[in-house]
NUFI-555384 format. One record per atom (N, C-alpha, C): residue number from 1; residue in three letters; chain; x, y, z. Coordinates in pm, whole numbers, plus 50000, padded with zeros to 5 digits. Layout:
N
[r NUM, ALA, A, [X, Y, Z]]
...
This chain:
173
[r 1, MET, A, [23104, 27521, 44020]]
[r 1, MET, A, [23139, 27646, 43993]]
[r 1, MET, A, [23119, 27698, 43842]]
[r 2, GLU, A, [23047, 27806, 43809]]
[r 2, GLU, A, [23035, 27847, 43683]]
[r 2, GLU, A, [23174, 27897, 43628]]
[r 3, ALA, A, [23174, 27926, 43500]]
[r 3, ALA, A, [23295, 28000, 43457]]
[r 3, ALA, A, [23308, 28142, 43512]]
[r 4, ILE, A, [23429, 28191, 43519]]
[r 4, ILE, A, [23447, 28318, 43565]]
[r 4, ILE, A, [23443, 28429, 43463]]
[r 5, GLU, A, [23360, 28519, 43468]]
[r 5, GLU, A, [23335, 28629, 43384]]
[r 5, GLU, A, [23415, 28760, 43425]]
[r 6, ILE, A, [23492, 28826, 43342]]
[r 6, ILE, A, [23559, 28941, 43381]]
[r 6, ILE, A, [23501, 29050, 43303]]
[r 7, ARG, A, [23449, 29161, 43365]]
[r 7, ARG, A, [23386, 29268, 43288]]
[r 7, ARG, A, [23416, 29406, 43376]]
[r 8, PRO, A, [23396, 29513, 43302]]
[r 8, PRO, A, [23408, 29642, 43384]]
[r 8, PRO, A, [23307, 29648, 43491]]
[r 9, ALA, A, [23366, 29719, 43607]]
[r 9, ALA, A, [23270, 29724, 43725]]
[r 9, ALA, A, [23166, 29841, 43699]]
[r 10, GLU, A, [23044, 29813, 43760]]
[r 10, GLU, A, [22940, 29909, 43740]]
[r 10, GLU, A, [22889, 29936, 43877]]
[r 11, LYS, A, [22825, 30050, 43885]]
[r 11, LYS, A, [22781, 30109, 44017]]
[r 11, LYS, A, [22712, 30003, 44108]]
[r 12, GLN, A, [22629, 29909, 44037]]
[r 12, GLN, A, [22556, 29805, 44110]]
[r 12, GLN, A, [22650, 29707, 44168]]
[r 13, ASP, A, [22774, 29691, 44127]]
[r 13, ASP, A, [22875, 29608, 44186]]
[r 13, ASP, A, [22931, 29654, 44309]]
[r 14, ALA, A, [22906, 29793, 44353]]
[r 14, ALA, A, [22970, 29840, 44471]]
[r 14, ALA, A, [22969, 29757, 44606]]
[r 15, SER, A, [22846, 29711, 44630]]
[r 15, SER, A, [22841, 29619, 44756]]
[r 15, SER, A, [22923, 29498, 44737]]
[r 16, GLY, A, [22921, 29427, 44634]]
[r 16, GLY, A, [23001, 29304, 44611]]
[r 16, GLY, A, [23145, 29326, 44615]]
[r 17, ILE, A, [23187, 29444, 44549]]
[r 17, ILE, A, [23331, 29490, 44564]]
[r 17, ILE, A, [23372, 29520, 44713]]
[r 18, ALA, A, [23294, 29581, 44774]]
[r 18, ALA, A, [23316, 29624, 44905]]
[r 18, ALA, A, [23337, 29497, 45008]]
[r 19, LYS, A, [23240, 29409, 44984]]
[r 19, LYS, A, [23257, 29277, 45055]]
[r 19, LYS, A, [23388, 29217, 45035]]
[r 20, VAL, A, [23414, 29179, 44905]]
[r 20, VAL, A, [23548, 29127, 44873]]
[r 20, VAL, A, [23658, 29210, 44932]]
[r 21, HIS, A, [23662, 29340, 44907]]
[r 21, HIS, A, [23764, 29419, 44955]]
[r 21, HIS, A, [23797, 29408, 45112]]
[r 22, ILE, A, [23695, 29424, 45181]]
[r 22, ILE, A, [23704, 29417, 45338]]
[r 22, ILE, A, [23734, 29279, 45377]]
[r 23, GLU, A, [23664, 29176, 45333]]
[r 23, GLU, A, [23685, 29041, 45381]]
[r 23, GLU, A, [23827, 28981, 45327]]
[r 24, THR, A, [23876, 29033, 45213]]
[r 24, THR, A, [24000, 28989, 45174]]
[r 24, THR, A, [24122, 29061, 45252]]
[r 25, TRP, A, [24091, 29191, 45287]]
[r 25, TRP, A, [24186, 29251, 45376]]
[r 25, TRP, A, [24185, 29170, 45526]]
[r 26, GLN, A, [24075, 29141, 45567]]
[r 26, GLN, A, [24071, 29062, 45699]]
[r 26, GLN, A, [24138, 28935, 45681]]
[r 27, TYR, A, [24132, 28870, 45583]]
[r 27, TYR, A, [24192, 28736, 45549]]
[r 27, TYR, A, [24348, 28744, 45521]]
[r 28, ALA, A, [24382, 28825, 45417]]
[r 28, ALA, A, [24510, 28827, 45369]]
[r 28, ALA, A, [24607, 28917, 45468]]
[r 29, TYR, A, [24558, 29005, 45539]]
[r 29, TYR, A, [24652, 29082, 45622]]
[r 29, TYR, A, [24644, 29052, 45769]]
[r 30, LYS, A, [24587, 28935, 45788]]
[r 30, LYS, A, [24578, 28887, 45928]]
[r 30, LYS, A, [24727, 28854, 45993]]
[r 31, GLY, A, [24773, 28918, 46077]]
[r 31, GLY, A, [24906, 28903, 46122]]
[r 31, GLY, A, [25004, 29012, 46072]]
[r 32, LEU, A, [24958, 29080, 45962]]
[r 32, LEU, A, [25035, 29172, 45901]]
[r 32, LEU, A, [24987, 29329, 45951]]
[r 33, MET, A, [24869, 29327, 45989]]
[r 33, MET, A, [24804, 29452, 46037]]
[r 33, MET, A, [24750, 29424, 46179]]
[r 34, PRO, A, [24722, 29520, 46266]]
[r 34, PRO, A, [24662, 29485, 46390]]
[r 34, PRO, A, [24513, 29416, 46376]]
[r 35, ASP, A, [24482, 29324, 46453]]
[r 35, ASP, A, [24333, 29280, 46454]]
[r 35, ASP, A, [24239, 29376, 46472]]
[r 36, ASN, A, [24266, 29466, 46570]]
[r 36, ASN, A, [24167, 29561, 46607]]
[r 36, ASN, A, [24134, 29653, 46485]]
[r 37, PHE, A, [24228, 29689, 46395]]
[r 37, PHE, A, [24203, 29763, 46285]]
[r 37, PHE, A, [24130, 29671, 46181]]
[r 38, LEU, A, [24168, 29554, 46162]]
[r 38, LEU, A, [24102, 29466, 46049]]
[r 38, LEU, A, [23948, 29445, 46090]]
[r 39, ASN, A, [23926, 29417, 46231]]
[r 39, ASN, A, [23792, 29373, 46275]]
[r 39, ASN, A, [23709, 29486, 46271]]
[r 40, ASN, A, [23749, 29603, 46271]]
[r 40, ASN, A, [23656, 29729, 46254]]
[r 40, ASN, A, [23645, 29786, 46126]]
[r 41, LEU, A, [23689, 29720, 46018]]
[r 41, LEU, A, [23666, 29764, 45871]]
[r 41, LEU, A, [23519, 29736, 45846]]
[r 42, SER, A, [23458, 29846, 45776]]
[r 42, SER, A, [23317, 29848, 45752]]
[r 42, SER, A, [23282, 29813, 45601]]
[r 43, ILE, A, [23204, 29707, 45579]]
[r 43, ILE, A, [23166, 29697, 45436]]
[r 43, ILE, A, [23066, 29803, 45411]]
[r 44, GLU, A, [22985, 29852, 45491]]
[r 44, GLU, A, [22885, 29958, 45456]]
[r 44, GLU, A, [22959, 30081, 45415]]
[r 45, LYS, A, [23067, 30120, 45494]]
[r 45, LYS, A, [23132, 30238, 45455]]
[r 45, LYS, A, [23207, 30226, 45332]]
[r 46, ARG, A, [23269, 30108, 45308]]
[r 46, ARG, A, [23354, 30083, 45169]]
[r 46, ARG, A, [23254, 30076, 45067]]
[r 47, THR, A, [23126, 30029, 45089]]
[r 47, THR, A, [23035, 30032, 44976]]
[r 47, THR, A, [23005, 30163, 44929]]
[r 48, LYS, A, [22987, 30258, 45025]]
[r 48, LYS, A, [22962, 30405, 44991]]
[r 48, LYS, A, [23075, 30461, 44911]]
[r 49, ARG, A, [23205, 30419, 44942]]
[r 49, ARG, A, [23311, 30467, 44879]]
[r 49, ARG, A, [23314, 30423, 44734]]
[r 50, TRP, A, [23285, 30287, 44716]]
[r 50, TRP, A, [23290, 30234, 44583]]
[r 50, TRP, A, [23175, 30289, 44497]]
[r 51, GLU, A, [23058, 30311, 44561]]
[r 51, GLU, A, [22946, 30371, 44486]]
[r 51, GLU, A, [22995, 30505, 44428]]
[r 52, GLU, A, [23070, 30591, 44514]]
[r 52, GLU, A, [23108, 30715, 44467]]
[r 52, GLU, A, [23221, 30703, 44360]]
[r 53, THR, A, [23307, 30613, 44366]]
[r 53, THR, A, [23412, 30588, 44266]]
[r 53, THR, A, [23356, 30543, 44142]]
[r 54, LEU, A, [23256, 30445, 44164]]
[r 54, LEU, A, [23206, 30406, 44027]]
[r 54, LEU, A, [23107, 30500, 43949]]
[r 55, SER, A, [23053, 30597, 44033]]
[r 55, SER, A, [22955, 30692, 43978]]
[r 55, SER, A, [23042, 30806, 43916]]
[r 56, ASN, A, [23156, 30830, 43957]]
[r 56, ASN, A, [23236, 30930, 43901]]
[r 56, ASN, A, [23376, 30874, 43868]]
[r 57, PRO, A, [23395, 30793, 43780]]
[r 57, PRO, A, [23522, 30733, 43746]]
[r 57, PRO, A, [23623, 30840, 43700]]
[r 58, LYS, A, [23740, 30821, 43744]]
[r 58, LYS, A, [23856, 30903, 43701]]
[r 58, LYS, A, [23893, 30873, 43543]]
[r 59, PRO, A, [23925, 30979, 43475]]
[r 59, PRO, A, [23961, 30957, 43337]]
[r 59, PRO, A, [24099, 30863, 43349]]
[r 60, GLU, A, [24132, 30780, 43259]]
[r 60, GLU, A, [24243, 30699, 43253]]
[r 60, GLU, A, [24267, 30603, 43359]]
[r 61, SER, A, [24136, 30550, 43413]]
[r 61, SER, A, [24150, 30446, 43520]]
[r 61, SER, A, [24023, 30356, 43480]]
[r 62, GLN, A, [24037, 30232, 43526]]
[r 62, GLN, A, [23925, 30142, 43509]]
[r 62, GLN, A, [23921, 30028, 43619]]
[r 63, SER, A, [23806, 29998, 43662]]
[r 63, SER, A, [23794, 29880, 43754]]
[r 63, SER, A, [23720, 29769, 43681]]
[r 64, TYR, A, [23762, 29648, 43718]]
[r 64, TYR, A, [23706, 29527, 43671]]
[r 64, TYR, A, [23657, 29431, 43784]]
[r 65, VAL, A, [23549, 29349, 43753]]
[r 65, VAL, A, [23503, 29262, 43840]]
[r 65, VAL, A, [23512, 29121, 43793]]
[r 66, ALA, A, [23541, 29018, 43880]]
[r 66, ALA, A, [23532, 28879, 43854]]
[r 66, ALA, A, [23386, 28827, 43897]]
[r 67, ILE, A, [23302, 28775, 43807]]
[r 67, ILE, A, [23184, 28721, 43847]]
[r 67, ILE, A, [23171, 28578, 43829]]
[r 68, THR, A, [23109, 28509, 43909]]
[r 68, THR, A, [23077, 28377, 43901]]
[r 68, THR, A, [22949, 28344, 43982]]
[r 69, ASP, A, [22852, 28263, 43913]]
[r 69, ASP, A, [22724, 28244, 43971]]
[r 69, ASP, A, [22663, 28374, 44016]]
[r 70, ASN, A, [22671, 28479, 43934]]
[r 70, ASN, A, [22619, 28601, 43950]]
[r 70, ASN, A, [22663, 28685, 44070]]
[r 71, LYS, A, [22775, 28654, 44123]]
[r 71, LYS, A, [22831, 28699, 44233]]
[r 71, LYS, A, [22974, 28771, 44214]]
[r 72, VAL, A, [23002, 28885, 44266]]
[r 72, VAL, A, [23140, 28940, 44261]]
[r 72, VAL, A, [23227, 28855, 44345]]
[r 73, ILE, A, [23342, 28801, 44294]]
[r 73, ILE, A, [23424, 28702, 44358]]
[r 73, ILE, A, [23578, 28776, 44359]]
[r 74, GLY, A, [23591, 28889, 44299]]
[r 74, GLY, A, [23704, 28964, 44286]]
[r 74, GLY, A, [23713, 29091, 44218]]
[r 75, PHE, A, [23804, 29175, 44223]]
[r 75, PHE, A, [23809, 29295, 44146]]
[r 75, PHE, A, [23956, 29333, 44132]]
[r 76, CYS, A, [23977, 29437, 44031]]
[r 76, CYS, A, [24094, 29497, 44010]]
[r 76, CYS, A, [24076, 29642, 43973]]
[r 77, SER, A, [24164, 29729, 44000]]
[r 77, SER, A, [24147, 29864, 43952]]
[r 77, SER, A, [24293, 29909, 43899]]
[r 78, VAL, A, [24292, 29968, 43779]]
[r 78, VAL, A, [24412, 30008, 43713]]
[r 78, VAL, A, [24403, 30159, 43655]]
[r 79, GLY, A, [24510, 30214, 43627]]
[r 79, GLY, A, [24509, 30349, 43563]]
[r 79, GLY, A, [24647, 30402, 43558]]
[r 80, ARG, A, [24648, 30538, 43548]]
[r 80, ARG, A, [24765, 30612, 43535]]
[r 80, ARG, A, [24841, 30599, 43667]]
[r 81, CYS, A, [24976, 30579, 43650]]
[r 81, CYS, A, [25066, 30577, 43778]]
[r 81, CYS, A, [25041, 30704, 43852]]
[r 82, ARG, A, [25037, 30691, 43978]]
[r 82, ARG, A, [25010, 30806, 44073]]
[r 82, ARG, A, [25151, 30855, 44116]]
[r 83, ASP, A, [25256, 30770, 44110]]
[r 83, ASP, A, [25380, 30828, 44157]]
[r 83, ASP, A, [25460, 30933, 44080]]
[r 84, LYS, A, [25479, 31038, 44126]]
[r 84, LYS, A, [25550, 31160, 44066]]
[r 84, LYS, A, [25680, 31128, 43999]]
[r 85, ASP, A, [25750, 31028, 44052]]
[r 85, ASP, A, [25883, 30985, 43997]]
[r 85, ASP, A, [25885, 30899, 43870]]
[r 86, MET, A, [25751, 30861, 43827]]
[r 86, MET, A, [25749, 30771, 43712]]
[r 86, MET, A, [25710, 30845, 43583]]
[r 87, ARG, A, [25751, 30795, 43475]]
[r 87, ARG, A, [25713, 30856, 43345]]
[r 87, ARG, A, [25570, 30843, 43311]]
[r 88, GLU, A, [25513, 30939, 43232]]
[r 88, GLU, A, [25372, 30939, 43192]]
[r 88, GLU, A, [25335, 30804, 43113]]
[r 89, THR, A, [25424, 30723, 43074]]
[r 89, THR, A, [25415, 30611, 42995]]
[r 89, THR, A, [25381, 30486, 43085]]
[r 90, THR, A, [25384, 30515, 43222]]
[r 90, THR, A, [25374, 30411, 43327]]
[r 90, THR, A, [25236, 30399, 43382]]
[r 91, GLY, A, [25165, 30288, 43373]]
[r 91, GLY, A, [25046, 30274, 43447]]
[r 91, GLY, A, [25055, 30205, 43575]]
[r 92, GLU, A, [24945, 30184, 43650]]
[r 92, GLU, A, [24958, 30117, 43788]]
[r 92, GLU, A, [24840, 30031, 43804]]
[r 93, LEU, A, [24876, 29921, 43868]]
[r 93, LEU, A, [24784, 29820, 43933]]
[r 93, LEU, A, [24748, 29876, 44068]]
[r 94, TYR, A, [24629, 29939, 44075]]
[r 94, TYR, A, [24606, 30004, 44208]]
[r 94, TYR, A, [24563, 29903, 44310]]
[r 95, ALA, A, [24488, 29798, 44277]]
[r 95, ALA, A, [24425, 29703, 44360]]
[r 95, ALA, A, [24383, 29587, 44294]]
[r 96, ILE, A, [24405, 29467, 44360]]
[r 96, ILE, A, [24359, 29341, 44301]]
[r 96, ILE, A, [24327, 29249, 44427]]
[r 97, TYR, A, [24208, 29214, 44432]]
[r 97, TYR, A, [24160, 29138, 44555]]
[r 97, TYR, A, [24053, 29025, 44503]]
[r 98, VAL, A, [24072, 28905, 44555]]
[r 98, VAL, A, [23981, 28801, 44524]]
[r 98, VAL, A, [23932, 28734, 44652]]
[r 99, ASP, A, [23804, 28701, 44672]]
[r 99, ASP, A, [23747, 28621, 44776]]
[r 99, ASP, A, [23831, 28509, 44811]]
[r 100, SER, A, [23860, 28480, 44947]]
[r 100, SER, A, [23951, 28385, 44970]]
[r 100, SER, A, [23905, 28236, 44928]]
[r 101, ASN, A, [23771, 28231, 44917]]
[r 101, ASN, A, [23704, 28109, 44876]]
[r 101, ASN, A, [23739, 28070, 44732]]
[r 102, PHE, A, [23770, 28171, 44653]]
[r 102, PHE, A, [23807, 28159, 44518]]
[r 102, PHE, A, [23941, 28181, 44490]]
[r 103, MET, A, [24046, 28196, 44567]]
[r 103, MET, A, [24175, 28207, 44540]]
[r 103, MET, A, [24234, 28082, 44485]]
[r 104, ASN, A, [24324, 28091, 44402]]
[r 104, ASN, A, [24405, 27991, 44321]]
[r 104, ASN, A, [24305, 27912, 44228]]
[r 105, LYS, A, [24206, 27982, 44187]]
[r 105, LYS, A, [24104, 27917, 44081]]
[r 105, LYS, A, [24105, 28001, 43956]]
[r 106, GLY, A, [24217, 28095, 43935]]
[r 106, GLY, A, [24208, 28174, 43814]]
[r 106, GLY, A, [24158, 28302, 43801]]
[r 107, ALA, A, [24080, 28349, 43912]]
[r 107, ALA, A, [24025, 28483, 43905]]
[r 107, ALA, A, [24119, 28590, 43907]]
[r 108, GLY, A, [24207, 28586, 44000]]
[r 108, GLY, A, [24322, 28679, 44007]]
[r 108, GLY, A, [24402, 28693, 43893]]
[r 109, SER, A, [24441, 28594, 43833]]
[r 109, SER, A, [24519, 28588, 43698]]
[r 109, SER, A, [24430, 28659, 43596]]
[r 110, ALA, A, [24307, 28622, 43581]]
[r 110, ALA, A, [24232, 28680, 43471]]
[r 110, ALA, A, [24196, 28829, 43497]]
[r 111, LEU, A, [24186, 28871, 43622]]
[r 111, LEU, A, [24159, 29002, 43654]]
[r 111, LEU, A, [24288, 29084, 43617]]
[r 112, GLN, A, [24405, 29031, 43663]]
[r 112, GLN, A, [24532, 29102, 43631]]
[r 112, GLN, A, [24553, 29113, 43488]]
[r 113, GLU, A, [24535, 29010, 43410]]
[r 113, GLU, A, [24557, 29023, 43265]]
[r 113, GLU, A, [24460, 29121, 43206]]
[r 114, LYS, A, [24327, 29128, 43247]]
[r 114, LYS, A, [24234, 29225, 43194]]
[r 114, LYS, A, [24289, 29362, 43222]]
[r 115, GLY, A, [24326, 29389, 43352]]
[r 115, GLY, A, [24379, 29520, 43387]]
[r 115, GLY, A, [24500, 29570, 43304]]
[r 116, LEU, A, [24586, 29465, 43298]]
[r 116, LEU, A, [24719, 29497, 43214]]
[r 116, LEU, A, [24683, 29517, 43075]]
[r 117, GLN, A, [24580, 29448, 43012]]
[r 117, GLN, A, [24539, 29463, 42883]]
[r 117, GLN, A, [24499, 29613, 42869]]
[r 118, TYR, A, [24405, 29656, 42962]]
[r 118, TYR, A, [24354, 29805, 42950]]
[r 118, TYR, A, [24472, 29902, 42940]]
[r 119, LEU, A, [24575, 29871, 43025]]
[r 119, LEU, A, [24683, 29958, 43039]]
[r 119, LEU, A, [24758, 29967, 42903]]
[r 120, ARG, A, [24782, 29847, 42840]]
[r 120, ARG, A, [24843, 29835, 42703]]
[r 120, ARG, A, [24768, 29909, 42610]]
[r 121, GLU, A, [24640, 29896, 42608]]
[r 121, GLU, A, [24543, 29959, 42511]]
[r 121, GLU, A, [24561, 30111, 42522]]
[r 122, LYS, A, [24567, 30165, 42647]]
[r 122, LYS, A, [24605, 30303, 42667]]
[r 122, LYS, A, [24740, 30361, 42641]]
[r 123, GLY, A, [24818, 30260, 42590]]
[r 123, GLY, A, [24955, 30313, 42555]]
[r 123, GLY, A, [25052, 30308, 42661]]
[r 124, TYR, A, [25034, 30255, 42771]]
[r 124, TYR, A, [25128, 30252, 42882]]
[r 124, TYR, A, [25247, 30153, 42851]]
[r 125, LYS, A, [25367, 30169, 42862]]
[r 125, LYS, A, [25482, 30087, 42849]]
[r 125, LYS, A, [25516, 29992, 42958]]
[r 126, LYS, A, [25496, 30039, 43082]]
[r 126, LYS, A, [25525, 29973, 43207]]
[r 126, LYS, A, [25399, 29992, 43299]]
[r 127, ALA, A, [25400, 29907, 43409]]
[r 127, ALA, A, [25306, 29917, 43515]]
[r 127, ALA, A, [25376, 29898, 43651]]
[r 128, THR, A, [25334, 29958, 43738]]
[r 128, THR, A, [25376, 29948, 43890]]
[r 128, THR, A, [25268, 29900, 43975]]
[r 129, LEU, A, [25312, 29863, 44084]]
[r 129, LEU, A, [25204, 29822, 44192]]
[r 129, LEU, A, [25281, 29840, 44325]]
[r 130, TRP, A, [25209, 29860, 44433]]
[r 130, TRP, A, [25267, 29874, 44569]]
[r 130, TRP, A, [25219, 29749, 44645]]
[r 131, VAL, A, [25308, 29681, 44712]]
[r 131, VAL, A, [25263, 29565, 44798]]
[r 131, VAL, A, [25326, 29568, 44935]]
[r 132, LEU, A, [25259, 29525, 45040]]
[r 132, LEU, A, [25316, 29536, 45174]]
[r 132, LEU, A, [25440, 29451, 45168]]
[r 133, THR, A, [25542, 29493, 45213]]
[r 133, THR, A, [25681, 29448, 45211]]
[r 133, THR, A, [25682, 29315, 45299]]
[r 134, SER, A, [25581, 29297, 45389]]
[r 134, SER, A, [25574, 29172, 45472]]
[r 134, SER, A, [25489, 29065, 45422]]
[r 135, ASN, A, [25416, 29094, 45296]]
[r 135, ASN, A, [25323, 28999, 45247]]
[r 135, ASN, A, [25385, 28903, 45146]]
[r 136, ASN, A, [25465, 28820, 45196]]
[r 136, ASN, A, [25542, 28732, 45115]]
[r 136, ASN, A, [25452, 28646, 45029]]
[r 137, LYS, A, [25337, 28600, 45073]]
[r 137, LYS, A, [25250, 28512, 44980]]
[r 137, LYS, A, [25217, 28592, 44849]]
[r 138, THR, A, [25169, 28722, 44874]]
[r 138, THR, A, [25120, 28800, 44758]]
[r 138, THR, A, [25246, 28841, 44674]]
[r 139, ILE, A, [25369, 28860, 44730]]
[r 139, ILE, A, [25481, 28901, 44657]]
[r 139, ILE, A, [25525, 28770, 44566]]
[r 140, LYS, A, [25513, 28661, 44619]]
[r 140, LYS, A, [25542, 28539, 44541]]
[r 140, LYS, A, [25451, 28531, 44428]]
[r 141, TRP, A, [25315, 28553, 44452]]
[r 141, TRP, A, [25229, 28546, 44340]]
[r 141, TRP, A, [25266, 28660, 44227]]
[r 142, TYR, A, [25286, 28780, 44271]]
[r 142, TYR, A, [25324, 28887, 44174]]
[r 142, TYR, A, [25443, 28839, 44101]]
[r 143, GLU, A, [25552, 28790, 44165]]
[r 143, GLU, A, [25683, 28752, 44103]]
[r 143, GLU, A, [25649, 28642, 43993]]
[r 144, ASN, A, [25569, 28548, 44030]]
[r 144, ASN, A, [25524, 28448, 43933]]
[r 144, ASN, A, [25451, 28495, 43806]]
[r 145, LYS, A, [25385, 28623, 43827]]
[r 145, LYS, A, [25322, 28673, 43713]]
[r 145, LYS, A, [25409, 28774, 43644]]
[r 146, GLY, A, [25539, 28776, 43669]]
[r 146, GLY, A, [25623, 28854, 43602]]
[r 146, GLY, A, [25668, 28978, 43648]]
[r 147, TRP, A, [25621, 29018, 43771]]
[r 147, TRP, A, [25643, 29148, 43831]]
[r 147, TRP, A, [25796, 29139, 43892]]
[r 148, ARG, A, [25863, 29234, 43904]]
[r 148, ARG, A, [25992, 29235, 43982]]
[r 148, ARG, A, [26003, 29365, 44053]]
[r 149, ILE, A, [26078, 29340, 44160]]
[r 149, ILE, A, [26095, 29458, 44255]]
[r 149, ILE, A, [26170, 29569, 44192]]
[r 150, GLU, A, [26112, 29681, 44196]]
[r 150, GLU, A, [26163, 29796, 44145]]
[r 150, GLU, A, [26241, 29875, 44253]]
[r 151, GLY, A, [26218, 29863, 44383]]
[r 151, GLY, A, [26308, 29901, 44486]]
[r 151, GLY, A, [26253, 30016, 44575]]
[r 152, LYS, A, [26185, 30117, 44520]]
[r 152, LYS, A, [26132, 30209, 44599]]
[r 152, LYS, A, [26034, 30161, 44705]]
[r 153, THR, A, [26048, 30225, 44827]]
[r 153, THR, A, [25963, 30183, 44939]]
[r 153, THR, A, [25885, 30308, 44997]]
[r 154, LYS, A, [25779, 30282, 45069]]
[r 154, LYS, A, [25711, 30400, 45130]]
[r 154, LYS, A, [25648, 30349, 45256]]
[r 155, THR, A, [25616, 30440, 45342]]
[r 155, THR, A, [25553, 30411, 45468]]
[r 155, THR, A, [25427, 30490, 45476]]
[r 156, ALA, A, [25316, 30418, 45488]]
[r 156, ALA, A, [25184, 30483, 45523]]
[r 156, ALA, A, [25144, 30478, 45657]]
[r 157, ASN, A, [25114, 30598, 45717]]
[r 157, ASN, A, [25074, 30596, 45853]]
[r 157, ASN, A, [24906, 30575, 45859]]
[r 158, MET, A, [24885, 30470, 45931]]
[r 158, MET, A, [24739, 30424, 45953]]
[r 158, MET, A, [24703, 30477, 46087]]
[r 159, ARG, A, [24591, 30422, 46136]]
[r 159, ARG, A, [24532, 30456, 46257]]
[r 159, ARG, A, [24613, 30364, 46373]]
[r 160, GLY, A, [24721, 30440, 46423]]
[r 160, GLY, A, [24799, 30380, 46531]]
[r 160, GLY, A, [24912, 30288, 46478]]
[r 161, PHE, A, [24934, 30267, 46358]]
[r 161, PHE, A, [25040, 30170, 46308]]
[r 161, PHE, A, [25097, 30218, 46162]]
[r 162, GLN, A, [25198, 30166, 46119]]
[r 162, GLN, A, [25254, 30207, 45986]]
[r 162, GLN, A, [25249, 30078, 45901]]
[r 163, LEU, A, [25233, 30102, 45772]]
[r 163, LEU, A, [25250, 29995, 45664]]
[r 163, LEU, A, [25369, 30033, 45588]]
[r 164, HIS, A, [25441, 29935, 45565]]
[r 164, HIS, A, [25563, 29946, 45480]]
[r 164, HIS, A, [25537, 29876, 45346]]
[r 165, GLU, A, [25547, 29952, 45231]]
[r 165, GLU, A, [25522, 29894, 45104]]
[r 165, GLU, A, [25641, 29909, 45016]]
[r 166, THR, A, [25654, 29821, 44917]]
[r 166, THR, A, [25753, 29811, 44830]]
[r 166, THR, A, [25693, 29825, 44689]]
[r 167, ARG, A, [25755, 29896, 44594]]
[r 167, ARG, A, [25714, 29903, 44450]]
[r 167, ARG, A, [25762, 29799, 44365]]
[r 168, TYR, A, [25670, 29745, 44287]]
[r 168, TYR, A, [25721, 29639, 44185]]
[r 168, TYR, A, [25668, 29695, 44045]]
[r 169, ILE, A, [25733, 29645, 43948]]
[r 169, ILE, A, [25726, 29693, 43814]]
[r 169, ILE, A, [25713, 29576, 43712]]
[r 170, ASN, A, [25649, 29610, 43600]]
[r 170, ASN, A, [25630, 29501, 43506]]
[r 170, ASN, A, [25627, 29566, 43365]]
[r 171, ASP, A, [25701, 29504, 43262]]
[r 171, ASP, A, [25695, 29563, 43131]]
[r 171, ASP, A, [25563, 29515, 43062]]
[r 172, LEU, A, [25502, 29610, 42984]]
[r 172, LEU, A, [25375, 29586, 42925]]
[r 172, LEU, A, [25406, 29557, 42776]]
[r 173, ILE, A, [25513, 29579, 42726]]
[r 173, ILE, A, [25541, 29556, 42585]]
[r 173, ILE, A, [25618, 29430, 42553]]
């Protein structure tokens, strides 16, 4: 395996990001979400969404990709915190996913650090993220990276089921 390169995501990365996004959901959320939902996720539809997102980036947000052997193996997205109850000095880790074949090889850590570095450079003092309350493996990874439970929870209504999420926080200074 070549070294892992972390760089800003570009429109031509959309299909690689979508593939990682969908396949990681199917891997990491098996048993946490209904199989029917996970099996019907579409890489093609997600590619279109990523093309739109990368063509029209929101101000105060950034996506990064992890590349090895000229292939997208992971991505993260960060920006201004979307939660109305948080201060303007709070950023958010919106998403971070790594191809299951490359987990535990440093890509996730490198992506997270690049995303948090972006937030620091933008002047954010803290960052939040939302994680499935039942996703113990990912929670352990976040906690090992310095994230701590903030405590707020939310429920998202999906197609025929609910997702329960917990907010975590991290100091950036």
